[in-house]
C-alpha positions in Angstrom: 16.6 6.6 12.3 13.9 8.8 11.3 10.4 7.2 11.7 8.3 7.7 8.3 4.9 9.2 8.2 1.9 7.6 6.5 -0.5 9.1 4.6 -2.8 9.3 7.9 -0.1 10.7 10.2 -0.4 13.7 7.2 -3.8 14.5 6.2 -5.3 12.4 9.4 -8.5 10.8 9.2 -10.7 13.5 7.1 -9.0 13.1 4.3 -10.9 10.1 1.6 -8.4 8.2 0.5 -9.9 5.0 -0.9 -9.3 5.7 -4.2 -5.6 5.7 -3.8 -5.5 3.0 -0.7 -7.5 0.9 -3.9 -4.4 1.6 -6.2 -1.6 1.0 -3.5 -3.0 -2.5 -3.4 -2.6 -3.0 -6.5 0.9 -2.3 -6.9 1.8 -4.7 -3.9 0.2 -7.3 -5.2 1.2 -6.9 -8.5 3.9 -9.2 -8.5 1.3 -12.0 -7.2 -1.2 -11.1 -9.8 1.6 -11.9 -12.8 3.8 -14.1 -11.1 6.9 -11.3 -11.7 6.2 -7.6 -11.4 6.3 -5.6 -14.6 7.6 -2.0 -13.2 10.1 -3.3 -11.2 8.4 -2.3 -7.6 11.2 -4.5 -5.4 10.2 -6.1 -2.2 11.3 -3.1 -0.6 9.7 -0.7 -2.5 6.0 -2.3 -2.0 6.5 -2.8 2.3 7.0 1.6 2.1 3.8 1.2 -0.5 2.0 -0.7 2.4 3.6 1.3 5.4 2.9 4.7 4.0 -0.7 3.5 2.8 -1.4 1.8 6.6 -2.0 -1.4 4.7 -3.5 -4.5 6.0 -3.6 -8.1 5.3 -7.0 -8.6 5.6 -7.4 -5.4 2.7 -4.4 -7.3 0.9 -6.1 -11.0 1.0 -8.6 -9.2 -0.4 -10.9 -8.3 2.6 -12.1 -5.2 3.2 -11.4 -3.2 6.3 
């Protein structure tokens, strides 16, 4: 099985991805916000987004890292 690369793997620490991370957090939390996902983003897609953007549970809970 191939390891999936993350945004950090591709761009390193030099890439300012704060806006992209904020958007990714919105996508992951969308189901919680609406009670359903209006864009049909299923759990596997949300898991991929969390992995790709290296999102932590603290970020998803509303805290900052």
